[in-house]
N, C-alpha and C positions, 0 to 999 in steps of 0.2 A: 274715261271709264264707260262701260256699256250700260245705258239707261234701261235696257231690257231687264237687267238684274234688279234695277230700282223698282220696276213694276212688280216683280215677284216678292220683293222685300216687304210689301204691305201685308203679306200673309205669313202665318207662323211657319208653315212648310208647304211646299208646292210640288205636285207631280204635274208635269205638262205632257199633253198628248196631241199627236197630229198624225194624219195619214198621208200616203202617197199612192196614187194610182186609181183615183175615182174616175177620171175622165177617159183613160185609154180604152181601146176596144180589144186589147189583147193583154194577157197576163193577169196575175192575181193582184190583190190590194194589200198594202203593207201599212201597219201603224206602229208607232213607237211611243214609249212613255219614258220620261226622264225625271229624275230627282237628284238635285245637287246637295249632298249632305253638308258640304262646307263651301261657302262662297267667299273666297279670299281675293285680295287685290291681284295676286298672281294669276288666279283663274280668270278674273275679269279681263286682264291684259291678254292672256292667251286666247280668250274667246272674244276679243274686241270686235271682230268682224261678224259676230253672230247675228243672223238675220233670217228672214224667210228664205228657205233653201233655194227657191226658184229665182231669187235675186242674186245669187252667188255663182261664181264660176265653178266649174268642176274641180279645179285645183284647190280653191279655197274650201269648198265643201269637203273634199277628201281630208284636208288638214284638220278641219274642225271635227269631222267624224271621229278621227283617232283621239283627239283631245277630249271630246265628250265621253267616249267609251272609257277613258282612263279616269275621268274626274267625276263620274256620276254613277248612280245605281240606275240601270236602264234595262229595257226589254223591247225587242222588236217582234211583232206578231204578223202572221200572214193568213189570208183567207183566199182559197183558190177559186178558179174560174167556175167550177161546178157549183160551188156554194153561192157565188155571186149571181149566177143564173137562177138559182133556187130561191134565194131570199132577197135579192136585189142589191145594188151596189151601196146604197145608203146603209142598209142594215148590216151589210158585210163590213163596211168601214167602221161602224160603231162597235161591231162584235170584235174586230181586231183591236180597237182601242181598249175595250173592256179587258181583253186577255192581257194586253201589254201592261195596263195599269195595275191589274190584280197581281201580276207577277212582280212588279216593282214594290207594291205594298208588302207582299210576302217577304221579299228580300230585305227591305229597309226596316221592317218591323215598326212602321209608323203608327202613331196613335192619333195625333192632332195634326191634320193636314187638310188641304183642299186640292182637288183635281181641276186643273184648268184645261178645257177642251177647245181646240181650235174650231172656229166656225160658229154656226147658230143652232146647233142641236146638242142635246145632252145624251150621254151614254145610257142606253136602255138597261133596265134590270141591274143597276149599279147601286150598291147599298151605301156608298161613301159620299161625303159632301163633294159637290161638283158645281162648276160654273162654266158656261161657254164664253169664249172671248172671240168676237168677230175680228178677223185679221190678226188673230193671236200670234201667228208665227212672225209678225213684225212688231209685236208688243211685249210678249213675255219671253224671257230667256229660256225657261223650261220648255215652252211650246216650240220656240225656234230650234232648240237643240233636238227635240223630238222630230221636227220636220226634216232636219238634216239626216238623222239616223234612218228615218223611213225612206227618204228619197235616195240616199246612197245605196241602201240595201236593195231597193227596188231596181235601180238602174243596173246594179251588178247582176241581179237576177235576170233582167231582160237581155243583158249582154250574153249571159249564159244560154238563154233560150235561142238567141240569134245564132249561136254556133250550130244548133240543131236545125233551125230554119232560117238560113242566111238571106233568103230571097225577100224577106219583108222589111229589112233594115231596122230591126228593133234596137240594135245597138246605137242607132242615131235617133229614132223617133219614140223609143220607150213604149211602143204599142199605140201611140196616138194616131189618129187617122189623117196622116199627111197624104199628100198626093202620091208619093212613092208607095206608101203602105196600101192605099186604096187600089192603085194600079196592080200591085202584086196580088191582092185579094182577088181581083177580077181575073187575073191570069192563072193563079195557082189554087184558088179556093181557100177555104178556112182550115186552120189547124185545130188541134184539141186545146190550144191555148187562147183561141179567140173567144170573145163573148158575143154569141149570136144576137142577143137582144140589143146590142149596141150597133148592129149593122142592118137592122130591119129597114130603116129609112134609106140607106144606101141601096139595098137590093130592090126596094119598091121603086126608087128613082130609076134604076136600071131597067125594070120591067116596063116602065112608061115609055122607054125609048123604042120599044118594038111595036 
């Protein structure tokens, strides 16, 4: 059985939330929130591989993604590049988490619950009980499930953007600054999906070469 569900069972009801896309230099940031209304042995067996999404293969993530959608009340939110540049990536991540959690609360009609937030920050301007859990995506079933929804959603989004701008390899690097991605930026410049603030150091480094 999955001990991540054991962690969540110490609380009356749990909404877990996590984000995907804080680190990349291209694309928006996604956050998901997940509430499991009923945790049965069948669910635990089905989600026995539940873990931090980054620790799982794409095939396992895709399987878990479908199972989580079917067995939970969930919502995935998105904040675009313009807003990231405007309010910064941390605030954008927390905003996406807030939107996702509030949607789940509305759907589930919950009264007595706690929101578990992955990382070491709490959601700003959030009126409900919350607690952050460092490395929560490997600790809490609800957070791990949210991490999978957020990552799979974002990966699919970056694959879609890669069809529009194939030269950057986003279907492989998800917008992270790999060697391939940086070389493409130097050759082709930035798109409207890039986060200029994430590339300041790279361009400063370039300038020192001349």
